[in-house]
Backbone bond lengths (Angstrom), bond angles and torsions (degrees), N, CA, C in turn:
res aa  C-N    CA-C-N  psi(-1)  N-CA   C-N-CA  omega(-1)  CA-C   N-CA-C  phi
1 M - - - 1.419 - - 1.572 115.42 -
2 R 1.319 114.65 -22.05 1.395 121.68 -171.55 1.555 116.11 -54.94
3 W 1.349 111.71 -42.28 1.433 117.75 -178.17 1.522 114.71 -105.41
4 A 1.289 121.64 7.82 1.445 127.90 -168.02 1.592 105.33 -68.06
5 R 1.300 117.89 -49.49 1.486 118.53 -179.00 1.536 111.24 -62.89
6 A 1.254 116.64 -51.38 1.429 118.16 -176.81 1.500 113.17 -62.56
7 L 1.296 117.44 -42.64 1.463 118.96 174.98 1.462 114.78 -64.90
8 G 1.348 116.19 -45.25 1.477 122.39 178.41 1.612 108.78 -57.63
9 L 1.301 122.74 -46.52 1.423 122.67 177.52 1.513 111.55 -59.82
10 L 1.289 116.28 -45.87 1.452 121.93 177.35 1.521 112.13 -58.24
11 L 1.323 117.85 -47.19 1.464 122.30 -178.37 1.509 109.59 -66.86
12 G 1.323 118.49 -42.66 1.477 119.68 179.19 1.548 113.25 -65.26
13 Y 1.386 117.98 -36.70 1.387 121.72 176.54 1.552 108.79 -65.48
14 A 1.308 117.95 -40.66 1.462 122.38 178.77 1.520 110.18 -63.32
15 A 1.309 119.46 -42.86 1.509 125.22 175.48 1.403 110.40 -56.96
16 D 1.297 119.45 -42.88 1.528 120.03 -176.73 1.548 108.62 -70.94
17 R 1.345 115.14 -40.39 1.469 114.38 175.36 1.503 113.75 -58.16
18 V 1.299 117.18 -41.79 1.415 125.19 -171.59 1.532 110.51 -77.26
19 F 1.285 113.53 -51.14 1.561 118.71 -171.08 1.448 115.02 -106.89
20 G 1.357 121.00 -13.94 1.407 121.78 -168.60 1.543 116.94 61.13
21 D 1.303 122.53 -155.50 1.407 117.10 -173.36 1.544 112.22 -72.20
22 P 1.257 121.02 156.46 1.482 122.83 173.31 1.550 108.50 -59.78
23 R 1.255 119.65 130.70 1.454 126.69 -174.60 1.476 111.99 -77.35
24 R 1.250 119.88 -30.07 1.482 123.68 177.07 1.498 111.38 -126.91
25 W 1.333 117.91 147.06 1.503 124.54 175.91 1.504 110.69 59.38
26 H 1.317 119.20 39.74 1.447 120.01 179.38 1.479 108.74 -62.37
27 P 1.403 118.80 128.09 1.503 123.86 -174.72 1.627 106.93 -66.12
28 V 1.250 118.78 -35.44 1.478 119.81 -176.57 1.508 108.67 -69.60
29 A 1.373 119.25 -39.46 1.431 122.76 174.22 1.495 113.14 -60.90
30 G 1.374 114.00 -38.73 1.453 117.45 179.14 1.468 111.97 -69.43
31 F 1.342 118.13 -35.37 1.446 122.51 174.17 1.456 111.29 -62.30
32 G 1.304 117.01 -44.95 1.539 120.86 179.05 1.439 110.82 -55.97
33 A 1.309 118.07 -44.43 1.569 123.34 178.00 1.483 108.45 -56.94
34 C 1.307 112.60 -50.13 1.585 115.91 -178.32 1.556 109.06 -62.20
35 A 1.309 115.13 -43.28 1.473 116.65 -177.58 1.490 109.88 -59.96
36 L 1.341 116.63 -43.39 1.466 121.13 -179.27 1.617 111.61 -60.28
37 R 1.292 111.67 -43.46 1.510 114.63 179.55 1.481 110.65 -65.74
38 L 1.361 121.59 -39.22 1.383 121.57 176.27 1.578 112.71 -67.12
39 E 1.298 114.70 -36.08 1.529 118.97 177.76 1.518 105.50 -59.88
40 Q 1.256 122.53 -43.70 1.440 127.47 -175.10 1.598 107.64 -59.45
41 R 1.246 114.59 -36.10 1.553 119.44 178.50 1.445 113.53 -82.61
42 L 1.282 119.82 -35.12 1.461 122.73 -170.48 1.575 112.08 -98.14
43 Y 1.306 117.34 -18.56 1.552 118.53 -165.31 1.485 109.86 -61.31
44 S 1.316 110.69 132.09 1.471 121.30 161.95 1.556 106.82 -150.82
45 D 1.239 120.80 159.73 1.490 126.36 -175.83 1.551 107.30 -76.81
46 S 1.331 115.59 66.17 1.475 118.10 -177.74 1.430 110.31 -154.84
47 R 1.330 118.49 151.40 1.437 125.51 173.41 1.478 114.41 -63.79
48 A 1.284 115.76 -35.74 1.544 120.74 -178.86 1.475 107.66 -64.71
49 S 1.282 124.34 -42.57 1.426 121.62 -178.76 1.586 108.81 -68.50
50 G 1.284 119.24 -35.75 1.377 121.40 176.90 1.496 114.13 -65.71
51 V 1.305 118.23 -36.68 1.498 123.70 173.33 1.481 110.81 -62.18
52 A 1.361 117.76 -44.20 1.425 120.30 179.64 1.474 108.60 -66.61
53 H 1.248 123.46 -38.19 1.427 125.33 179.52 1.528 107.56 -57.83
54 V 1.332 113.91 -52.39 1.522 118.60 -173.86 1.583 109.52 -64.89
55 L 1.309 116.45 -42.60 1.403 117.76 -174.35 1.531 110.78 -67.94
56 L 1.284 119.96 -39.38 1.388 123.01 175.41 1.550 112.31 -59.31
57 L 1.303 115.82 -51.57 1.455 120.93 -172.93 1.554 110.70 -73.93
58 V 1.305 111.96 -48.29 1.554 112.22 -177.82 1.532 112.51 -70.04
59 G 1.380 112.10 -40.25 1.485 112.83 176.90 1.468 114.21 -62.92
60 G 1.397 116.17 -39.47 1.429 118.07 -178.31 1.476 116.68 -67.91
61 T 1.378 115.34 -45.65 1.467 118.54 175.17 1.432 117.18 -65.65
62 T 1.311 116.78 -42.28 1.442 123.02 179.87 1.634 108.74 -66.26
63 G 1.340 116.50 -37.92 1.418 117.05 174.47 1.512 116.42 -65.31
64 L 1.434 111.65 -34.74 1.490 113.02 168.65 1.508 117.02 -62.33
65 G 1.320 112.17 -37.55 1.502 116.33 -178.95 1.471 108.19 -67.28
66 Y 1.384 120.61 -39.74 1.428 120.97 179.57 1.520 110.85 -66.01
67 L 1.277 119.19 -38.12 1.428 122.16 -174.68 1.538 109.35 -72.45
68 G 1.356 117.01 -37.66 1.443 122.78 173.17 1.543 112.28 -55.52
69 E 1.309 113.18 -52.88 1.445 122.16 -178.44 1.552 109.95 -61.78
70 H 1.294 112.32 -43.09 1.551 114.59 177.13 1.464 114.47 -60.57
71 L 1.323 115.43 -40.70 1.491 120.73 -178.78 1.527 114.63 -73.03
72 A 1.337 113.78 -19.95 1.471 120.02 -179.64 1.517 109.49 -80.22
73 R 1.337 112.35 83.21 1.469 116.42 -175.64 1.541 118.20 -71.56
74 S 1.255 115.17 -36.37 1.502 119.17 -174.51 1.506 110.00 -88.40
75 P 1.295 114.29 148.69 1.625 119.32 -179.50 1.643 107.67 -56.14
76 L 1.317 116.02 -38.97 1.456 119.84 -173.52 1.542 108.20 -66.58
77 V 1.315 115.19 -46.97 1.445 120.57 -178.28 1.556 112.98 -65.88
78 R 1.300 114.20 -41.62 1.534 119.92 174.50 1.527 111.96 -63.60
79 T 1.297 117.69 -44.39 1.421 118.40 174.74 1.442 114.49 -58.97
80 A 1.297 118.40 -47.10 1.434 124.12 178.25 1.572 110.78 -59.87
81 L 1.335 114.60 -43.29 1.438 115.56 -178.99 1.577 114.22 -64.26
82 T 1.412 105.63 -45.90 1.547 108.78 175.21 1.439 113.92 -61.47
83 G 1.363 119.19 -38.93 1.440 119.86 177.28 1.507 113.69 -62.59
84 C 1.216 117.61 -41.18 1.534 120.19 -178.49 1.494 111.70 -67.73
85 V 1.399 115.82 -44.51 1.482 114.86 177.78 1.482 111.72 -70.75
86 T 1.286 121.38 -34.27 1.423 119.10 173.04 1.526 112.91 -60.11
87 W 1.255 117.84 -43.01 1.440 121.68 178.35 1.536 110.71 -59.89
88 A 1.337 114.64 -39.63 1.466 123.61 -176.74 1.450 112.06 -65.96
89 V 1.419 115.62 -39.10 1.453 115.95 -170.86 1.546 112.62 -95.31
90 L 1.330 117.01 -17.07 1.440 115.57 178.43 1.617 111.97 -77.97
91 G 1.249 117.55 151.42 1.435 123.22 -179.79 1.529 115.82 -133.99
92 G 1.420 117.74 17.89 1.414 117.98 -178.39 1.502 121.97 -63.34
93 R 1.320 115.45 -39.19 1.424 119.14 178.57 1.492 113.63 -71.37
94 S 1.375 117.12 -34.89 1.551 118.09 178.53 1.478 109.54 -72.66
95 L 1.385 117.32 -31.37 1.477 123.50 178.76 1.504 105.68 -62.89
96 E 1.337 121.35 -53.94 1.370 125.66 177.85 1.474 116.91 -53.78
97 D 1.443 116.00 -45.05 1.416 125.77 174.65 1.528 112.51 -53.34
98 E 1.310 114.86 -47.29 1.524 120.89 -173.92 1.532 103.87 -67.93
99 A 1.325 119.74 -43.36 1.416 121.62 -177.67 1.566 109.44 -62.30
100 A 1.325 115.02 -44.33 1.483 119.84 -177.81 1.531 108.30 -66.42
101 A 1.373 118.01 -33.91 1.488 115.04 177.73 1.495 114.69 -69.21
102 V 1.250 116.18 -37.19 1.501 121.12 174.59 1.479 109.39 -60.81
103 H 1.431 117.02 -47.66 1.451 118.56 -178.70 1.476 112.69 -59.94
104 Q 1.433 116.63 -41.79 1.455 116.04 176.81 1.532 115.76 -59.74
105 L 1.334 114.42 -38.50 1.476 119.67 177.93 1.539 113.58 -60.98
106 L 1.378 109.69 -44.31 1.469 116.07 176.39 1.487 112.01 -64.85
107 D 1.328 117.46 -36.90 1.454 123.90 -177.75 1.580 108.73 -65.48
108 T 1.240 119.21 -28.84 1.430 123.50 -172.37 1.551 106.85 -99.82
109 G 1.350 119.08 -1.70 1.398 118.88 176.75 1.514 114.32 88.17
110 D 1.246 118.49 0.15 1.502 125.13 -174.67 1.538 108.07 -81.09
111 L 1.328 120.89 75.39 1.376 128.92 -170.34 1.564 109.88 -70.60
112 D 1.272 119.72 -42.15 1.406 119.85 178.10 1.467 116.42 -61.91
113 R 1.415 117.84 -45.25 1.415 121.01 173.96 1.528 116.99 -64.47
114 A 1.404 112.69 -29.52 1.459 117.97 176.03 1.481 111.37 -68.57
115 R 1.336 118.82 -41.03 1.456 124.71 172.62 1.413 111.15 -55.49
116 S 1.375 120.26 -47.18 1.474 123.44 -178.98 1.550 111.04 -64.48
117 R 1.370 111.60 -48.70 1.512 115.08 -174.58 1.503 110.82 -67.49
118 V 1.269 124.18 -32.67 1.396 119.66 179.82 1.499 118.86 -70.04
119 R 1.426 115.97 -7.55 1.380 121.06 172.63 1.456 115.57 -64.56
120 S 1.331 115.23 -20.23 1.473 117.64 177.97 1.535 111.05 -77.52
121 L 1.347 118.82 -4.88 1.384 120.75 -179.02 1.598 115.25 -113.87
122 V 1.329 112.36 -20.60 1.522 117.22 -177.53 1.526 112.42 -138.71
123 G 1.213 119.01 158.01 1.469 127.27 -174.61 1.514 108.78 -96.26
124 R 1.336 123.21 -7.16 1.404 124.88 -178.31 1.474 114.24 -72.78
125 D 1.313 119.33 163.69 1.438 121.88 176.64 1.569 104.97 -77.99
126 T 1.298 116.86 123.98 1.449 122.36 -176.91 1.521 114.72 -103.40
127 A 1.341 117.71 -0.76 1.476 120.83 -168.76 1.475 112.26 -58.55
128 C 1.330 118.24 -34.43 1.518 120.17 -176.23 1.497 112.32 -111.34
129 L 1.260 121.47 21.99 1.418 123.87 -177.42 1.518 114.13 -75.35
130 G 1.256 123.75 135.57 1.488 122.87 172.97 1.527 106.49 -87.50
131 P 1.344 109.25 177.04 1.535 117.49 -178.80 1.535 112.82 -53.31
132 D 1.365 117.95 -48.42 1.390 119.53 -175.06 1.522 109.92 -73.71
133 E 1.287 120.84 -33.10 1.537 121.31 172.97 1.521 110.63 -59.96
134 I 1.408 115.41 -42.12 1.411 120.04 -176.86 1.580 106.97 -66.32
135 A 1.264 115.01 -41.53 1.509 118.14 175.39 1.453 110.65 -57.63
136 R 1.301 120.27 -45.10 1.465 125.52 -177.10 1.592 107.09 -59.36
137 A 1.342 114.27 -47.39 1.416 122.36 -178.05 1.616 108.26 -60.54
138 V 1.279 119.78 -43.19 1.430 123.92 175.82 1.471 113.01 -63.03
139 V 1.265 120.53 -48.81 1.385 123.77 -174.20 1.587 108.78 -67.28
140 E 1.374 118.02 -39.09 1.388 117.83 174.97 1.592 116.65 -69.61
141 S 1.271 113.58 -31.48 1.385 116.05 174.33 1.531 117.05 -72.61
142 V 1.311 116.05 -40.44 1.530 123.66 173.01 1.488 109.70 -57.96
143 A 1.294 116.54 -44.90 1.436 119.69 -178.93 1.514 112.50 -62.38
144 E 1.475 113.79 -57.23 1.415 116.77 179.18 1.509 116.68 -59.94
145 N 1.304 115.23 -43.37 1.458 117.10 -175.07 1.520 110.97 -77.85
146 S 1.275 121.81 -16.19 1.474 120.65 173.65 1.516 108.70 -61.21
147 A 1.336 115.98 -37.87 1.476 122.30 -179.77 1.603 107.36 -73.12
148 D 1.333 117.28 -45.36 1.476 120.90 -176.55 1.510 113.08 -71.05
149 A 1.363 112.59 -46.72 1.574 115.60 -169.31 1.460 113.64 -92.18
150 V 1.391 118.56 -9.05 1.510 118.79 -178.27 1.508 107.95 -133.30
151 V 1.322 121.49 -61.85 1.451 118.06 -170.55 1.495 113.48 -67.54
152 G 1.354 117.46 -37.91 1.455 121.84 -177.64 1.525 108.23 -60.02
153 S 1.312 116.01 -56.05 1.481 117.50 -176.76 1.586 114.06 -58.46
154 L 1.356 117.03 -36.59 1.385 120.97 -179.63 1.540 110.98 -69.04
155 V 1.394 115.72 -36.89 1.497 119.19 179.08 1.553 111.33 -63.02
156 W 1.419 111.13 -47.89 1.453 115.77 -178.97 1.527 113.77 -72.30
157 G 1.350 117.74 -29.83 1.406 123.51 172.28 1.602 112.77 -60.73
158 A 1.354 112.85 -43.04 1.409 119.98 179.04 1.509 112.96 -66.57
159 V 1.383 115.48 -38.60 1.400 122.55 179.49 1.541 116.27 -73.00
160 A 1.319 114.69 -46.35 1.403 123.17 -170.61 1.559 116.88 -125.74
161 G 1.330 118.90 2.43 1.445 119.59 171.04 1.544 110.07 77.48
162 V 1.252 119.23 -150.68 1.466 122.22 -178.24 1.481 114.10 -60.64
163 P 1.380 121.86 -35.41 1.474 120.57 178.79 1.543 109.25 -66.98
164 G 1.296 114.86 -30.55 1.560 117.91 179.83 1.426 110.48 -77.21
165 L 1.291 121.10 -38.88 1.518 120.79 170.24 1.440 113.88 -56.89
166 V 1.358 116.75 -44.27 1.555 120.81 -174.21 1.547 105.95 -74.21
167 A 1.235 119.09 -41.35 1.425 122.42 -177.61 1.543 109.36 -59.38
168 H 1.301 117.63 -52.10 1.350 118.20 -174.17 1.552 112.57 -67.85
169 R 1.344 116.95 -41.21 1.500 115.70 177.60 1.527 110.00 -67.39
170 T 1.303 121.45 -33.59 1.416 119.59 -179.15 1.540 113.16 -65.12
171 V 1.355 114.76 -43.46 1.427 123.04 -179.82 1.454 110.41 -64.80
172 N 1.340 114.77 -46.06 1.545 119.01 -178.71 1.534 110.53 -64.50
173 T 1.316 117.22 -34.57 1.466 119.42 -179.50 1.494 109.01 -72.04
174 L 1.272 122.13 -41.03 1.428 129.74 178.35 1.613 107.54 -61.14
175 D 1.316 115.71 -45.20 1.454 118.24 177.72 1.589 110.86 -56.82
176 A 1.346 111.99 -42.78 1.539 118.26 -173.24 1.563 103.64 -69.62
177 M 1.393 121.51 -27.64 1.386 121.33 -173.91 1.604 110.74 -88.59
178 V 1.224 117.53 -44.23 1.523 121.63 -174.35 1.442 113.91 -119.67
179 G 1.331 122.52 -9.31 1.483 117.89 -170.51 1.567 112.67 -86.50
180 H 1.241 113.98 51.30 1.533 120.88 -177.01 1.563 109.91 -106.61
181 R 1.291 113.35 150.75 1.467 121.19 177.11 1.528 110.20 -96.33
182 N 1.304 109.29 65.86 1.470 112.45 170.78 1.514 111.61 -128.97
183 N 1.372 116.24 -172.26 1.507 118.83 -173.78 1.527 112.64 -61.33
184 R 1.323 113.35 -39.04 1.448 115.68 -176.82 1.534 116.19 -74.10
185 Y 1.340 115.96 -39.90 1.505 118.72 -172.03 1.457 117.02 -111.38
186 A 1.335 120.11 2.34 1.399 121.61 -179.59 1.532 115.84 -49.85
187 R 1.399 113.49 -37.84 1.462 119.45 177.09 1.459 114.05 -106.54
188 F 1.292 119.10 -35.23 1.422 120.02 176.45 1.496 114.83 -67.62
189 G 1.367 115.51 -32.24 1.460 116.43 -176.82 1.557 109.37 -100.18
190 W 1.285 116.36 12.96 1.463 118.61 179.04 1.609 113.88 -59.08
191 A 1.385 112.41 -46.63 1.444 116.71 -176.82 1.499 114.93 -65.21
192 A 1.430 114.86 -41.54 1.439 116.47 177.63 1.518 113.32 -66.96
193 A 1.350 120.02 -34.49 1.344 123.32 177.15 1.554 116.05 -66.94
194 R 1.286 111.27 -40.84 1.577 118.80 179.60 1.510 107.05 -69.16
195 L 1.321 117.37 -49.69 1.511 118.39 177.20 1.410 117.02 -56.62
196 D 1.400 115.74 -38.95 1.463 120.42 175.20 1.520 112.32 -68.58
197 D 1.210 119.72 -26.00 1.503 121.60 169.67 1.479 112.33 -69.00
198 V 1.274 114.87 -40.36 1.565 117.38 -177.68 1.586 106.31 -69.94
199 L 1.295 119.25 -49.60 1.467 119.48 -178.10 1.517 113.55 -67.37
200 G 1.332 119.63 -26.69 1.411 125.30 178.92 1.437 117.79 -81.66
201 L 1.320 118.31 -9.30 1.442 124.96 -173.83 1.492 110.37 -60.97
202 P 1.317 119.68 -55.33 1.546 121.54 -175.14 1.579 108.96 -63.90
203 A 1.322 114.57 -38.78 1.459 118.84 -175.02 1.481 110.81 -68.38
204 S 1.371 119.41 -34.92 1.454 124.00 -179.18 1.525 109.85 -66.55
205 R 1.371 113.07 -43.38 1.483 116.08 -179.42 1.494 113.50 -70.63
206 L 1.334 115.95 -35.54 1.407 117.22 176.75 1.449 114.35 -68.83
207 S 1.456 115.52 -38.35 1.433 120.84 172.44 1.493 112.59 -58.61
208 G 1.321 116.81 -42.87 1.440 117.10 -178.39 1.447 113.01 -67.16
209 L 1.476 118.51 -37.28 1.425 121.62 176.78 1.555 107.91 -64.39
210 L 1.295 118.72 -48.08 1.492 115.79 -177.94 1.507 115.63 -64.82
211 A 1.365 114.53 -32.76 1.472 114.97 173.25 1.564 111.67 -64.49
212 A 1.288 117.03 -37.86 1.366 119.09 175.32 1.544 115.25 -64.88
213 V 1.321 114.61 -47.07 1.557 119.57 -178.23 1.541 110.13 -73.05
214 L 1.311 121.90 -32.71 1.441 123.83 -171.24 1.537 110.75 -102.48
215 G 1.340 118.68 -12.06 1.428 123.14 -174.92 1.608 110.49 -80.86
216 P 1.333 113.81 172.15 1.549 115.71 179.87 1.521 112.91 -74.45
217 D 1.387 117.95 -18.49 1.570 117.59 -177.27 1.506 107.73 -134.44
218 P 1.319 117.17 83.44 1.483 117.29 -178.57 1.579 110.52 -61.14
219 V 1.257 117.58 -40.35 1.516 122.02 -178.50 1.484 108.25 -58.97
220 G 1.372 118.38 -47.81 1.433 122.72 -172.75 1.541 107.04 -69.56
221 A 1.362 119.25 -35.16 1.461 122.86 174.51 1.501 112.50 -57.59
222 V 1.325 115.67 -52.17 1.457 119.93 -178.25 1.491 113.96 -64.75
223 R 1.410 114.86 -37.68 1.431 117.67 179.00 1.474 115.36 -65.19
224 A 1.412 112.46 -40.58 1.445 116.77 178.68 1.493 110.85 -67.93
225 W 1.293 119.19 -46.48 1.477 124.51 172.83 1.479 110.70 -42.77
226 R 1.330 116.51 -59.24 1.490 120.83 -170.77 1.480 110.67 -69.07
227 R 1.358 120.87 -32.58 1.392 121.36 -178.84 1.441 116.80 -87.23
228 D 1.365 119.29 -34.64 1.423 119.44 -167.77 1.553 119.08 -112.39
229 A 1.369 113.80 -22.25 1.553 118.32 -171.23 1.501 109.75 -60.22
230 R 1.318 124.43 -39.13 1.384 122.20 -179.53 1.562 118.59 -64.13
231 Q 1.353 113.77 -17.79 1.445 118.25 178.29 1.518 113.42 -78.07
232 H 1.263 115.32 -13.19 1.482 118.55 -177.55 1.606 107.37 -79.45
233 P 1.355 114.29 143.24 1.465 120.14 178.58 1.515 112.67 -59.23
234 S 1.373 122.51 -28.60 1.404 127.57 -177.28 1.581 108.87 -97.98
235 P 1.308 118.77 124.88 1.540 114.65 178.83 1.444 116.76 -70.23
236 N 1.354 115.01 -7.16 1.438 119.75 179.93 1.573 111.45 -107.68
237 A 1.232 116.86 -50.22 1.462 121.82 -177.90 1.555 108.28 -57.91
238 G 1.418 115.17 -38.73 1.466 117.55 -175.47 1.524 107.94 -58.99
239 V 1.333 120.93 -43.11 1.422 123.15 -177.34 1.520 110.72 -61.07
240 V 1.323 115.38 -48.82 1.563 118.58 -179.21 1.494 111.93 -65.99
241 E 1.281 114.61 -50.39 1.532 115.01 -178.27 1.584 111.34 -62.63
242 A 1.254 120.27 -37.00 1.452 121.54 -179.94 1.453 106.82 -71.29
243 A 1.320 127.22 -44.86 1.400 126.44 -178.17 1.587 111.75 -63.95
244 F 1.434 116.23 -43.63 1.396 117.38 175.81 1.496 111.20 -66.09
245 A 1.258 121.58 -37.55 1.466 121.54 -179.96 1.569 109.29 -64.85
246 G 1.342 115.02 -48.03 1.414 111.85 177.35 1.485 117.08 -63.55
247 A 1.401 119.63 -36.63 1.402 118.31 175.64 1.442 118.46 -67.36
248 L 1.310 114.28 -23.05 1.522 116.01 -179.89 1.579 111.76 -101.75
249 G 1.280 114.19 2.83 1.437 113.42 -179.90 1.463 117.17 70.66
250 L 1.456 115.24 29.85 1.420 119.49 -177.95 1.487 109.68 -118.22
251 Q 1.411 114.75 175.25 1.447 121.71 175.14 1.524 106.44 -127.38
252 L 1.301 115.53 115.71 1.489 121.13 175.22 1.512 111.56 -99.85
253 G 1.320 113.26 176.15 1.400 117.34 -178.33 1.597 113.07 93.25
254 G 1.266 117.61 175.34 1.464 123.02 -177.28 1.491 112.59 126.75
255 V 1.267 122.38 -159.63 1.436 122.32 -174.06 1.556 109.56 -83.04
256 N 1.315 119.60 129.79 1.330 128.74 176.66 1.629 111.32 -113.98
257 T 1.228 119.68 125.39 1.466 123.52 -178.98 1.521 108.07 -105.43
258 Y 1.355 118.21 124.97 1.455 122.43 178.65 1.472 112.12 -110.21
259 Y 1.293 118.70 166.42 1.455 122.16 -172.62 1.592 104.00 -64.81
260 G 1.268 116.44 146.39 1.437 124.06 -173.61 1.512 113.43 87.71
261 N 1.324 113.92 15.37 1.503 120.30 179.56 1.520 112.14 65.13
262 R 1.247 121.86 23.81 1.465 126.41 -178.91 1.602 105.16 -80.62
263 R 1.208 117.82 126.69 1.504 118.00 -179.70 1.604 107.21 -121.04
264 E 1.275 112.35 139.93 1.485 121.67 173.72 1.445 112.96 -128.93
265 Q 1.393 113.09 134.37 1.457 121.52 179.51 1.528 109.90 -95.24
266 R 1.347 118.95 94.59 1.408 123.02 -173.41 1.539 109.33 -76.52
267 A 1.273 119.60 140.77 1.538 119.27 173.87 1.503 112.02 -58.15
268 L 1.263 116.64 155.56 1.505 119.47 -179.94 1.568 104.08 -85.75
269 M 1.303 111.81 137.17 1.502 120.08 176.54 1.511 110.50 -114.23
270 G 1.291 122.14 127.65 1.416 123.21 179.47 1.561 110.12 96.40
271 H 1.388 113.93 175.83 1.431 117.23 -172.07 1.550 106.19 -131.47
272 G 1.276 123.01 14.25 1.463 124.37 -174.10 1.523 108.53 -103.04
273 R 1.321 115.22 -154.46 1.472 129.00 -179.06 1.501 109.23 -83.18
274 P 1.336 116.79 158.05 1.457 119.40 172.71 1.548 111.89 -68.50
275 P 1.304 118.57 152.98 1.492 118.33 -176.57 1.544 112.97 -70.55
276 V 1.298 111.68 150.81 1.536 118.35 171.56 1.499 104.56 -125.23
277 P 1.405 116.42 169.06 1.418 121.27 -179.11 1.481 117.17 -51.10
278 A 1.299 117.73 -33.35 1.491 122.11 -179.67 1.512 110.83 -68.39
279 D 1.287 118.49 -13.84 1.554 120.71 179.92 1.545 109.54 -82.47
280 I 1.343 118.08 -11.97 1.498 117.95 -179.43 1.508 112.79 -64.17
281 P 1.332 122.24 -45.98 1.463 118.78 173.89 1.503 112.54 -64.91
282 R 1.319 121.75 -30.00 1.508 119.52 177.30 1.533 109.32 -63.28
283 V 1.349 117.35 -48.10 1.488 117.90 -178.72 1.471 114.61 -67.21
284 V 1.447 115.59 -31.34 1.475 114.38 172.59 1.580 112.36 -65.64
285 R 1.265 116.52 -40.26 1.448 122.89 179.25 1.578 109.36 -57.79
286 L 1.325 115.08 -49.45 1.455 120.65 175.71 1.499 114.30 -56.07
287 A 1.383 113.44 -50.60 1.419 118.06 177.31 1.515 115.56 -56.50
288 R 1.300 111.99 -36.82 1.554 116.85 177.11 1.559 112.07 -61.29
289 R 1.343 109.71 -40.04 1.460 114.76 -178.71 1.514 111.26 -71.16
290 V 1.312 114.73 -38.39 1.454 119.67 177.07 1.575 112.32 -59.00
291 G 1.364 113.07 -43.38 1.454 119.59 177.58 1.547 116.07 -62.21
292 A 1.376 109.80 -39.29 1.441 119.57 178.00 1.564 111.30 -66.79
293 G 1.293 117.05 -39.03 1.387 125.13 179.00 1.551 109.52 -69.39
294 A 1.428 119.06 -37.71 1.384 122.02 179.27 1.558 112.85 -71.32
295 V 1.310 118.46 -38.79 1.491 120.39 175.23 1.523 111.66 -65.31
296 A 1.326 116.94 -36.00 1.434 119.75 -179.79 1.565 106.20 -66.80
297 G 1.399 117.30 -42.52 1.440 116.08 179.65 1.523 113.46 -68.51
298 A 1.292 115.36 -30.17 1.403 118.30 -178.90 1.542 109.04 -70.00
299 V 1.331 119.51 -44.65 1.412 122.39 178.65 1.580 112.56 -59.68
300 I 1.339 113.70 -45.07 1.466 122.29 -179.47 1.600 108.30 -59.23
301 H 1.295 113.02 -48.17 1.500 118.67 -179.04 1.501 111.43 -63.52
302 S 1.358 119.10 -42.37 1.490 121.25 175.75 1.411 113.25 -60.38
303 V 1.423 120.05 -44.37 1.474 123.47 179.17 1.448 111.39 -66.15
304 V 1.370 118.24 -45.17 1.497 121.05 -175.42 1.452 109.61 -67.99
305 S 1.357 123.25 -40.43 1.457 128.07 178.31 1.460 110.35 -60.62
306 V 1.352 118.64 -43.47 1.411 119.68 -179.34 1.555 112.07 -67.89
307 R 1.338 114.40 -38.19 1.483 117.07 179.66 1.551 109.38 -65.84
308 R 1.381 116.90 -37.49 1.473 119.12 -178.50 1.539 107.41 -68.39
309 S 1.311 119.52 -41.20 1.492 117.92 -178.43 1.511 111.21 -69.76
310 A 1.330 114.71 -31.89 1.540 117.21 175.96 1.476 108.40 -67.73
311 G 1.344 115.55 -41.17 1.524 116.09 -175.79 1.583 107.92 -68.24
312 F 1.360 115.40 -36.34 1.488 117.50 176.01 1.516 115.29 -63.39
313 R 1.305 117.43 -35.26 1.469 123.28 178.01 1.576 108.94 -68.07
314 V 1.350 112.73 -42.66 1.474 113.79 178.82 1.533 109.89 -68.65
315 A 1.366 121.45 -38.56 1.436 119.65 -175.19 1.520 109.06 -71.72
316 T 1.277 122.37 -25.96 1.518 127.68 -174.25 1.501 109.56 -97.46
317 A 1.340 120.24 -4.44 1.489 119.26 -173.86 1.608 104.74 -72.07
318 P 1.377 113.49 154.34 1.512 118.78 -173.34 1.538 101.28 -76.60
319 R 1.402 111.76 144.20 1.378 120.78 176.99 1.535 118.71 -112.25
């Protein structure tokens, strides 16, 4: 059992890098369908209903994760279980593929298809975006989702094993579904959004640190983080976007238009120039390095924590 968690996280990360998301019967998609059906039964414009929605779904899935890990008695089975769940919850390869697809469309001048394709990455209205605005949307999405779809799951997997992996992905998915500041979800989605903020806090800080250490401009990343992150409406996305912007010598933020003609003036992150399509491969490379740093940290933490617990058991054994 000593190496099962570390090896499972590493194997799951490798599977995501090689294969991307499972093409059929994706567990996260299945969970989303269940969450939608439960929402239809529980929904009311109140925080209490949203709290019940979150407790039932997060409690149920995390409990299943705990039960599965508890029943996996042998190291081989536990490694396989951790690897499969890690592969299912990570989304780094798919994030990169979507960003690369948008970049290719922009590179060939197919602006209409690029506007359509970038909707898979952002929730803003893309109908009138120009090439540089699309590039900004992609860079911001890759930065933020590197923390959500890769680093966060690895952090909680290292800390809490399969239950941690499942809990983080469940909460993050619920936030994407209902954690919106609109008329329908402002109250009902409050619990999912706040819980996602809490679980995402360590991953956002680790992502910012890795972007600074592994990026081309560590000083710029730290400077942008310290100066700009607090101005973002999200306590976590601001850290990641600011660090990525500073590391890449870019300036993110500006006016975002959402469906229903809702406009938001986002604070500027970083001190460089606005993104252009050629910056998309740059942010993808940085995100890939951040993911690799995160899995290395998760493996090391898993191994060290197991050794510490083993040492504690030896030290406290009756003599």
